[in-house]
C-alpha positions in Angstrom: 15.0 33.1 1.5 14.0 31.0 -1.6 10.5 31.0 -3.0 10.2 27.3 -2.2 11.0 27.8 1.5 8.7 30.9 1.7 5.8 28.8 0.4 6.6 25.8 2.7 6.7 28.1 5.7 3.5 29.9 4.7 1.6 26.6 4.2 2.9 25.3 7.6 1.8 28.5 9.4 -1.6 28.8 7.7 -4.4 27.9 10.2 -7.2 27.7 7.7 -7.3 24.5 5.6 -8.5 26.2 2.4 -5.7 28.7 2.7 -3.2 25.9 3.3 -4.4 24.0 0.2 -4.2 27.2 -1.9 -0.6 27.7 -0.9 0.2 24.0 -1.6 -1.0 24.4 -5.1 1.3 27.4 -5.6 4.1 25.4 -4.1 3.5 22.6 -6.6 3.7 25.1 -9.5 7.1 26.3 -8.3 8.4 22.7 -7.8 7.2 21.2 -11.0 6.3 23.9 -13.5 8.4 27.0 -13.1 11.9 27.6 -14.4 14.5 27.4 -13.2 13.6 24.3 -11.2 14.5 24.2 -7.6 17.8 22.7 -6.4 17.8 19.2 -4.9 18.2 20.7 -1.4 15.2 23.0 -2.0 13.2 20.0 -3.3 14.1 18.0 -0.2 13.0 20.8 2.1 9.7 21.1 0.2 9.0 17.3 0.5 9.9 17.3 4.2 7.7 20.3 4.8 4.6 18.9 3.1 4.9 15.5 4.8 5.0 17.2 8.2 1.7 19.0 7.3 0.0 15.6 6.9 0.0 15.1 10.7 -2.6 17.9 11.1 -5.4 15.3 10.6 -7.2 17.3 8.0 -8.5 15.0 5.3 -8.6 17.6 2.5 -5.1 18.7 3.2 -3.9 15.1 3.3 -5.5 14.4 -0.1 -4.0 17.5 -1.6 -0.5 16.5 -0.4 -1.0 13.0 -1.9 -2.0 14.4 -5.2 0.9 16.8 -5.1 3.4 13.9 -4.5 1.7 11.8 -7.2 2.1 14.7 -9.7 5.7 15.0 -8.7 6.2 11.3 -9.5 4.4 11.6 -12.9 5.3 15.2 -14.1 8.6 16.2 -12.5 11.2 16.6 -15.3 13.9 15.8 -12.7 12.3 12.6 -11.5 14.9 10.4 -13.3 17.5 11.9 -11.1 18.2 9.3 -8.3 18.1 11.8 -5.4 14.9 13.4 -6.6 13.2 10.1 -7.2 14.3 8.7 -3.9 13.2 11.8 -2.0 9.7 11.7 -3.7 9.2 8.1 -3.0 10.2 8.5 0.6 7.8 11.4 1.0 5.0 9.3 -0.6 5.5 6.4 1.8 6.0 8.7 4.8 2.7 10.5 4.0 0.8 7.3 3.4 2.0 6.0 6.8 0.9 9.1 8.6 -2.5 9.1 6.9 -3.1 5.4 7.9 -1.9 5.8 11.5 -3.7 9.1 12.4 -7.0 8.1 10.6 -7.2 11.1 8.4 -10.6 10.1 7.1 -12.1 7.5 4.7 -11.3 9.5 1.5 -7.7 10.2 2.5 -7.2 6.5 3.5 -8.6 5.3 0.2 -6.4 7.6 -1.8 -3.3 6.6 0.2 -4.0 2.9 -0.4 -4.6 3.5 -4.1 -1.2 5.2 -4.4 0.5 2.4 -2.4 -1.2 -0.2 -4.7 -0.1 1.8 -7.8 3.6 2.2 -6.8 4.5 -0.8 -4.5 5.8 -3.1 -7.2 7.8 -0.4 -8.9 9.4 0.6 -5.6 10.2 -3.0 -4.7 11.8 -3.6 -8.1 14.0 -0.6 -7.9 15.0 -1.2 -4.3 15.9 -4.9 -5.0 17.3 -4.6 -8.5 18.5 -1.0 -9.0 19.2 0.7 -5.6 20.8 4.0 -6.7 20.5 6.4 -3.7 21.5 6.2 0.0 17.9 6.9 0.9 16.7 3.6 -0.7 17.4 1.7 2.5 15.1 4.0 4.4 12.5 3.7 1.7 12.7 -0.1 2.0 12.2 -0.1 5.8 9.4 2.4 5.4 7.6 0.1 2.9 8.0 -2.9 5.3 6.5 -0.8 8.0 3.5 0.1 5.8 2.8 -3.6 5.1 2.8 -4.3 8.8 0.4 -1.4 9.4 -2.0 -2.8 6.8 -1.8 -6.3 8.4 -3.0 -4.6 11.6 -5.5 -2.2 10.0 -7.4 -4.8 8.0 -9.1 -5.9 11.3 -10.4 -2.4 11.9 -11.3 -1.0 8.5 -14.9 0.1 8.2 -14.9 1.1 4.6 -15.6 -1.6 2.0 -13.4 -0.1 -0.7 -10.5 0.3 1.8 -10.9 -3.4 2.8 -10.6 -4.4 -0.9 -7.6 -2.1 -1.5 -5.8 -3.5 1.6 -6.5 -7.0 0.5 -5.0 -6.3 -2.9 -1.9 -4.6 -1.5 -1.3 -7.5 1.0 -1.9 -10.1 -1.8 0.8 -8.3 -3.9 3.1 -8.1 -1.0 2.7 -11.8 -0.1 3.7 -12.7 -3.7 6.8 -10.5 -3.5 7.8 -11.7 -0.1 7.9 -15.3 -1.0 9.7 -17.6 -3.3 8.1 -18.5 -6.7 7.5 -22.2 -7.1 5.5 -22.9 -10.2 3.0 -20.8 -12.2 1.4 -23.7 -14.1 -1.9 -23.2 -12.4 -2.0 -19.4 -12.9 -5.3 -18.1 -14.0 -4.9 -14.5 -15.4 -8.6 -13.8 -15.2 -8.4 -13.9 -11.4 -5.6 -11.5 -10.9 -3.9 -8.7 -12.8 -0.5 -9.3 -11.2 2.4 -11.3 -12.4 3.2 -13.4 -9.3 6.5 -14.7 -10.5 8.0 -11.6 -12.0 9.3 -10.3 -8.6 9.8 -12.6 -5.7 12.4 -13.3 -3.0 14.5 -15.3 -5.5 14.9 -12.2 -7.6 17.0 -10.4 -4.9 20.7 -10.4 -5.8 22.7 -12.3 -3.2 25.1 -9.4 -3.1 22.4 -6.8 -2.2 23.7 -4.2 0.2 20.8 -4.2 2.7 18.0 -6.7 1.5 18.4 -10.3 2.4 15.9 -12.9 1.1 16.4 -15.3 4.0 15.5 -12.6 6.5 12.2 -11.8 4.7 10.9 -15.3 4.1 8.5 -15.2 7.1 6.9 -11.9 6.2 4.7 -13.4 3.5 3.4 -16.0 6.0 2.5 -13.2 8.4 0.4 -11.6 5.7 -1.5 -14.8 5.1 -2.3 -15.1 8.8 -3.5 -11.5 8.8 -5.8 -12.2 5.8 -7.1 -15.5 7.2 -7.7 -14.0 10.6 -9.8 -11.2 9.0 -11.8 -13.7 7.1 -12.6 -16.0 10.1 -13.0 -13.3 12.8 -16.5 -12.0 12.2 -16.8 -8.8 14.3 -20.2 -8.2 15.9 -19.9 -4.5 15.3 -22.0 -3.9 12.1 -19.5 -1.3 10.8 -16.8 -3.9 10.6 -19.0 -6.6 9.0 -18.1 -8.0 5.6 -20.5 -7.9 2.7 -20.7 -10.3 -0.2 -18.0 -8.6 -2.2 -15.4 -8.5 0.6 -15.9 -12.2 1.4 -15.6 -13.3 -2.2 -12.6 -11.1 -2.8 -10.8 -12.3 0.2 -11.6 -16.0 -0.6 -10.4 -15.6 -4.2 -7.2 -13.8 -3.0 -6.3 -16.4 -0.5 -7.0 -19.2 -2.9 -4.8 -17.7 -5.6 -2.0 -17.2 -3.1 -2.2 -20.8 -1.8 -2.3 -22.1 -5.4 0.8 -20.3 -6.6 2.7 -20.4 -3.3 1.9 -23.9 -2.1 3.5 -23.3 1.3 0.5 -21.1 2.1 -2.0 -23.9 1.5 -1.4 -25.3 5.0 -2.8 -22.0 6.4 -5.5 -21.2 3.8 -7.2 -24.6 3.2 -8.0 -25.2 6.9 -9.3 -21.6 7.1 -11.7 -22.1 4.3 -12.8 -25.5 5.6 -13.6 -24.1 9.0 -15.4 -21.0 7.7 -18.8 -22.6 8.1 -19.5 -21.1 11.5 -18.9 -17.6 10.2 -21.0 -18.3 7.0 -24.0 -19.6 9.0 -24.4 -16.2 10.6 -24.7 -14.4 7.3 -27.7 -13.2 5.4 -29.0 -16.2 3.4 -28.5 -14.4 0.0 -24.9 -13.5 0.9 -24.4 -17.0 2.4 -25.3 -18.8 -0.9 -22.8 -16.7 -2.9 -20.0 -17.1 -0.4 -20.5 -20.9 -0.1 -20.6 -21.3 -3.9 -17.3 -19.3 -4.3 -15.6 -21.2 -1.5 -16.5 -24.6 -2.9 -15.2 -23.5 -6.4 -12.0 -22.3 -4.9 -11.5 -25.4 -2.8 -12.0 -27.6 -5.9 
């Protein structure tokens, strides 16, 4: 039995979280730092094994696995190999999906969202423009599933930073999953993304498994998810927005409707009808939100 498989089995069988984390660190050394490097098959077994461990609902283990996959993307000397890159990306998205759906804890959820935010545009670009591996199609469908999960999750998120991260990921996704019209009104100070660099019009018409015409409605679904979260003010205090969340979401929706004018028909009525929600806010928060909303409508 190879050293890689031994460590994967040992980590899977370890009942104590600290012991499991220690074994995972040793596995990372074997995968990324020792020579000779493992074969593609061994690497695949390792990635499949650590992803399966994420289901154990231990936040510290989940975070360790996320860091391990991030290190694999950044440090693996074999990462330019199409099979290795595809396997690592698939493991990343699979792990993020598990963490978001089993509620692995606030820290793990934040780390998962940060990694998704970090890599989403790169993954979309390679899937659309340079698909090199048979696994790319599965990676694409996994990414679409994650976007759908976030559309649902934003209604239930209790952590302010997680709300902001989810908003940013969904904003980026809405730009990618729509057709660029005109960037004449773009204000770089309000967003660090390049909204027209990668959009549905970028997809080659000969693409093997991605069709722009089949994706056109997904951006609109994202806008509805964001506007619903803005207008639906939950009574549960854990789900209540603060000043920063309101302002961020208003700015995000305004930017989207400005650069993708088809979204304006959804966003503008949402902002105009927000008064009932705003009236229930603390007066200090209310003033800031109203000021920002007026500025964005203008």
